C-alpha positions in Angstrom: 173.0 131.6 220.9 171.7 135.3 222.5 173.1 136.8 219.5 171.6 134.4 216.8 168.1 134.3 218.5 168.0 137.9 218.6 168.7 138.3 214.7 166.2 135.6 214.4 163.9 137.8 216.0 164.2 141.4 214.5 164.7 139.2 211.3 161.2 137.8 211.9 160.0 141.0 213.7 160.8 142.8 210.2 159.3 140.6 208.0 156.5 140.6 209.9 156.4 144.4 210.0 156.3 144.3 205.8 153.9 141.7 205.6 151.4 143.8 207.8 152.3 147.3 205.0 151.3 144.8 202.6 148.3 144.2 204.0 147.1 148.0 204.7 148.3 149.4 201.0 148.6 146.7 198.3 146.0 145.9 196.2 145.9 143.6 192.9 146.7 145.5 189.9 143.7 146.4 187.4 145.4 147.3 185.0 144.2 144.3 182.5 147.5 145.2 180.1 149.9 144.4 183.0 147.7 141.1 184.1 148.0 140.5 180.5 151.4 140.8 180.4 152.3 138.8 183.4 149.9 135.8 182.3 151.9 135.5 178.7 155.7 135.9 180.7 154.7 133.3 183.3 153.6 130.9 180.5 156.6 131.8 178.2 158.5 131.4 181.2 156.7 127.8 182.6 155.4 129.4 185.6 152.5 126.9 186.3 152.6 128.4 190.0 152.6 131.7 189.4 153.0 135.0 192.1 150.5 137.3 193.2 150.2 139.9 191.2 149.6 142.8 193.3 150.4 147.2 193.3 151.7 148.6 196.5 151.8 152.2 198.0 154.9 153.6 198.4 156.8 151.3 196.2 159.9 152.9 193.6 160.4 149.4 191.9 158.8 146.3 191.2 159.7 143.1 193.7 158.9 140.2 193.9 158.3 139.1 197.6 156.8 136.5 200.1 158.8 132.6 200.6 155.3 130.5 201.4 152.9 133.1 199.3 155.0 135.1 196.9 153.1 138.4 195.3 155.3 140.4 192.4 154.1 144.1 194.2 154.3 146.7 191.2 154.7 150.0 192.3 151.7 152.4 191.6 151.5 154.0 188.5 149.1 155.7 187.0 150.0 154.4 183.3 153.3 152.0 182.2 155.8 152.0 179.4 154.6 148.7 177.8 158.2 147.5 177.4 159.8 148.8 181.1 156.4 147.0 182.1 157.7 143.9 180.2 161.3 144.0 181.5 160.4 144.3 185.3 158.3 141.3 184.7 160.7 139.2 182.9 163.1 140.7 185.3 160.8 139.8 188.3 159.4 136.0 186.9 163.0 135.3 186.3 163.3 135.4 190.4 160.6 133.4 190.7 161.7 131.0 188.5 165.2 130.6 189.7 163.7 130.8 193.3 165.6 133.1 194.7 163.6 134.0 197.2 164.5 130.7 198.8 168.5 131.8 198.2 168.0 135.4 199.8 165.9 133.1 202.6 168.6 130.4 203.6 171.3 133.3 203.5 169.4 135.3 205.8 169.4 132.6 208.1 172.3 131.7 207.9 173.7 135.0 208.8 171.6 134.6 211.8 173.3 131.6 213.4 176.8 133.0 212.2 175.9 137.0 213.1 179.3 137.4 214.4 181.3 136.9 211.6 182.3 139.5 209.1 182.7 137.2 206.2 179.0 136.5 206.6 177.8 139.8 206.1 179.9 140.0 203.2 178.9 136.4 201.8 174.9 137.9 201.8 175.6 140.8 199.9 177.0 138.8 197.4 174.5 136.3 197.2 172.2 139.2 196.9 174.6 141.0 193.6 175.0 137.4 192.5 171.6 136.7 191.9 170.5 139.9 190.0 173.5 139.2 188.2 172.7 136.1 187.5 168.9 137.2 187.0 169.5 138.8 184.5 171.6 137.0 182.0 169.0 134.1 182.5 166.6 137.8 181.7 168.5 138.1 178.9 168.7 135.1 177.5 164.8 135.2 177.1 164.9 138.3 175.1 166.2 139.3 171.6 169.0 141.6 170.7 167.0 143.5 169.5 165.3 144.2 172.9 168.8 144.4 175.2 168.9 148.0 175.3 165.3 148.2 177.2 166.1 145.3 179.4 169.1 147.8 180.3 167.4 151.0 180.2 164.8 149.3 183.1 167.9 148.3 184.8 168.9 151.9 185.3 164.9 153.4 185.6 165.4 151.5 188.9 168.6 152.1 189.5 167.5 156.6 189.3 163.7 155.8 190.7 165.7 154.0 194.4 168.1 156.7 194.9 165.3 159.1 194.1 166.6 160.7 191.3 163.5 159.9 189.0 159.4 160.2 189.0 
């Protein structure tokens, strides 16, 4: 029980630090092309409850964050490549439509309760990997085949930025 309580406190503390970071460093997106693309894709995905669209200092790639008040966070860019922006927004809004953040939260809670079980740690990694793959598959179903290469290049660019190989 002490281990589970420790894991829950650790995860809650990390989440609160992240929320504090977001409050300090995020702001509404002011790029009207990005807002228009966000709204267009939200309409296509039939998202009635959409996350907030924010730009956040310190991010390298877009991400969806927040269980109760989700936000789609974009890294600061002077100018977005239209294809890359559309593919990134499609990917993150697909996560929102699929409610993947709830699945990841459930996996985190189960892992906290079974912190001593190495299979649970492995399960969390598999959940994260599988939600990304399923999201990519779902997003690709919505794209015409001629846009597959742009979507794949967007993923490769994001991986390169995460590994510090690209600006």
